[in-house]
N, C-alpha and C positions, 0 to 999 in steps of 0.2 A: 143676705145670706149671712155677714159678719159682725149685724146687728148686736149679736151677744157682746163680742168683743169690743163693739165702740162704746156700749156705755157699762162704767166701770163703779163701785162701791167701795169707800174707804172711809175710816174713821177711827175713834176710839170713844169709853165710857171712860169715867175716872170719879172716884171717891177720894173727898180731903178733908182731913181733920186740922182745925188750925188751933191755935192757944198763943191770947197776947198779953202781953203785961205793958203798961202805961196810960195813954189816954185811947179811951172807948168811943168810938163811933167816929174818929175822927180822921182827917187825914195824919201821917201818909201810911198806916200798918193797921187801916178798920179792915176787916174781913170776918166771913163770915164762919161761924165754931164750925159747922159741919155743911157739906157743899158738894153738889155731886153736879155732873154733866156727861151730854150725849153728845158728841159731834161726829156728823155727818157729811161727806163730799161726793156727790154725784157726779160722774165726770163722763162727757160725752166728748170722743174723741174717732170720728170714724176715718179722720187722716191724719197722718204725723205736722200737715200742715194748719189744719183749724180744727177748733173742736170749742169745747164753754166747761164751765162748774156752777154746780150752785153748792153752797156752802151750809149747811142747818144746823143748829144747836138747840138744843133744849135743856134750862136747867129749872134746877129745884128753889133757887130764889133769885128774884126779883131785882134784889136791892132797892125798893123803892118806885123803882120804874112803872111805867106803864107801858104793856104791852113788850112785856121783857123778859116772859119763861120760855115761850118757844117762836122761832121765827129765821129766819134770813139773814147770814152774814153777810156774804159775798153772791152775786151771781152775775156771770158774765161769758160773750163770747171771747174768744181771740183766733188771731189769721197771722200766720208766718211764711213770709217771700224771702228765698233764698237766691242769690244769685253770685257766682263766685266768693269771692271775701264780703260780700256784702248782706246784709238780714235785717229784714224791717218786721216788728211784728206789733199789731194792732189788736188792742184788748177795748171792749163796749161794754159798758154792763156798771155794776156797782164792785168795786176793788181794793183792797190796802193798795195804798200806794207803795213803790217797792224800794225803798228806804231803810228798813232795820236791816243791820246786821246779827240779832240773834233772834228774832223770828223766821227763823227760814227754812223749819219742817213745815208737812203738808199743813193745811187748814191754818196758817200762818202761827204755828206752834213753834215754841223755843226748847232746842235739845239739851239746853244749859241749866236751866231753873227753872223752877216751877211758877215763881211770878215771872215779869218781865219788870224793866227796869221802869224807872219813873217815867220818861221819855217817850217810851215804847206802852206802857199803860195809858199813857192819856191818848195818844193815838189808837188805840183799840178803844175805848170808849168816844172819841169825839170825832175822827178822821175814817171816812170812808168815800170817797170821790165816786161820783155817779158820774160819768161821760166815757170819755174818749180816750186813750190813751196812746200814742205812739212811740215807739223805743227801734231807732236806729243803728247799727253794733255794726262794725268795720274792723275785717282779720282778727274776730274773735277778743277784741281787746280794750278797742276804742266803742263806748254808749253814750247818745244824747237821748233824750226822753224829753217827752212834754204833753202835762195833761191839762183837759178842759173838762170843765166838770160843773153838776149844779149841786145842791144839797151844802151842808156841812157850814151852815150860816153860823151856826152858835159855836164854832170851833173857838176855843181859847177861854169860855167858861168856865172850866175845870181850874188850870191852875189858877186862875186870878180870883177868884170867887171861893171855892172849896179847899184850893191847896192842892198840891201835887201827892202824888197817892202810887204806892205799888201793889199794885194787885191785879186779877185776872177775871176782868169782864169785857168781853167783846161785844160791842152794841150792835142790836141788830136793824136794820129796817123798817123804820116805823116808831121803834123804841123812843120814850122821853125817859130821862134821864135827871132826877131830880138833882139839881146844883143847889139850892137854898129853899127853905118853906113857901117860895113865891114862884122861881123861876125855872123851868126845867132846860135839858140840853136833847138834841136832836141831830143825827149823824144825815138823815135825811131830809128833813124840813128845808121846802125853801120859800122864804120869807120876802125876799126883793126882786127879785126874777135877774139877777146879775151872775151872769158864769166868772167861779174862782179857776185859776189857773197854776198848776206848776209846773216847775223846767228840772232837768239834771244833768249830770256830766258824770261817765265812769270809765276807771280804767282799770284792767283786772288780769293776769296773769294765771297760771295754775296756781299760784299759793297765794297770791295777795290780793286786792282789790281793795281803791277808793272810788267816794262817792260825794259829790255836790250836789244837794238840791233847794231850789228855791220854792216857797210855798206862799200863794195869797189867796184867799178866800173870797176877797172883794166885796163883803159883807157893810151893811151899811150903816151900822151901830145901833142899831134903834131897836125900840119893842115891839112883839108883836103877840096880843097877848101873854101868854106864859111861859113863851120863847124871847128872849134877850140875842139881837145879833150882835157878837163882837168880831171887828173890823181885824184879822189877825196875819201878819207878814210874818213867817217865820222861815229860817234858812236851818239847814241840818246837814255836817261832814261828820262822813263816818268810813272805815276802813276795816282791816282784817288781814291776818297773817297766818298762817298755816305750816306747822315745822312739824313733820311728823304725826304724833298724835296729840301733839298742844294747837292750840287756836288762840290767839290773842285777838278783842274785837272791841271798838270805841266807836261811837258816836256821839256830838254833841250838835244841840239846837239853840238857837238864840233866836230873839225876835222883841215883836211888840203886839199888844190885843188892845184896840180902844173899843167904848161904847160911848154913847150923845145921852146925856140926861139934860133935863129941861133946858135944849140948848145950848151945852157947854158939852165938850168933849173932853175925855178921864182916858190916860191911857198910862197902861202895865208893862213894864219890861219881865220876860219869861226868859227862861233859861234849864236848859237841863242835857246831864250828859251821865256816860257810865265806862267803864275800863273794863271788859270781863276778860278774864283766864280760864282755860278751860280744859283738862287733859282725858282725851279717851282711854276707857281701861279694855281688860279682858270681856267683861261681863257687866260695863257701866262707865260712868262718869263722873269725874268732878268738877266743880267749878267754884270760883269766888269772882264775885263781882261789887267795885265799888262804884255808886250811883253820889252827884252832886245836883242838886236842883235848886232855883233861886226866883224869887219873886220881889220884884223891885229893890235888886241889893240882898233881900232876907237870904239868905244861903244854908242851905239844908242837906246832909249827907245820909246814907245808908251804905250798910255794909251788908251782901248777900254770901253766905255759903251752902251749896247744894249737892248731894249725892244721890246719885242716882244706880239702882244695882236692877240689872235687864239681864236674866238668864233667855236661854236659849226661848224662843216660843213667842207669844203674843201680849206679856204680863208684863208691866215696868212699876218698879215700885220707887218713892223717892222720898229723901226728908231734906229740909230746907229751913235756916235760920236767917232771919234779918234782923239788926239792930240798927235804930236811928233815932241819936239821941237816946232820952230815957224810955224809946220807945222800943218794946220787943217782941219778936211773933216768932213760933214754930210750926212747921207746917208736916203733917203726913199726907200722901196721896200715893194711892193705887191705880194704876192705870192699864186698861186693857184694848188692844189697838185689835183692829179685824177688817 
């Protein structure tokens, strides 16, 4: 009787134009001059305590990847068990790891800027746990979570080989994104049969939150055809505070990623973080974000400013400018929500 209420559709279509100056076809600000996307979330919620989602994406440019134009971003089931002050949430399937302080809207979108930070751009391209996540919350303030997953064996190849990048490309399940002329990366490829894991601890109240996360993909650091496993251990510390119409959010991640070539192990240290300040306006939002990103001590920076105009209705228009060293990029976006 309530099947129509249990199944809900939502999403958006966007058209974006970008103009850049500086390094072309290179990180960190390489972006298509004209791009279009449609993202759809199909939510199944027959009960407040259990349900699931399929997150679909179609785009006009695949950025040189294989099977990258149309597919599934996330697909999972979840169950919530509540007893007094205790709450347990289980998630099974393919999903984004709940670490981001900026990608907090539906379908893992950011309400603050057009382009995510270098840290979350990397996670969008290379991290999609496929497994089980359990999160226990006490008194709605203290949360401990653990994730066991497969796939993500190539996590770490982008910052170590291509370099950090600020762009908007959520990897699809089954998609292979080019790292260089020889190798690709894939969030769903499982090459060595070893399970990865992540653990996190979080405190929050109505105005602030702090979270620490550790991630280990436990890859064997060996090549498998056109995929190269990267053994990556990474820590993330993030938090946010809201005061009226203002929000300040920040994350910093650091760790190492290794590969083995001809029997010798090579290690790279990687780190990235940002500080974001944003203010909600009567008909929109204005945001400023500072990024830092590093590979083996070589540090880069980026500054992003964004403004969104959101009149009543389903249309949102945004403009964004990013400066990183001698590279500059300006983007204009129109987004229609449905």
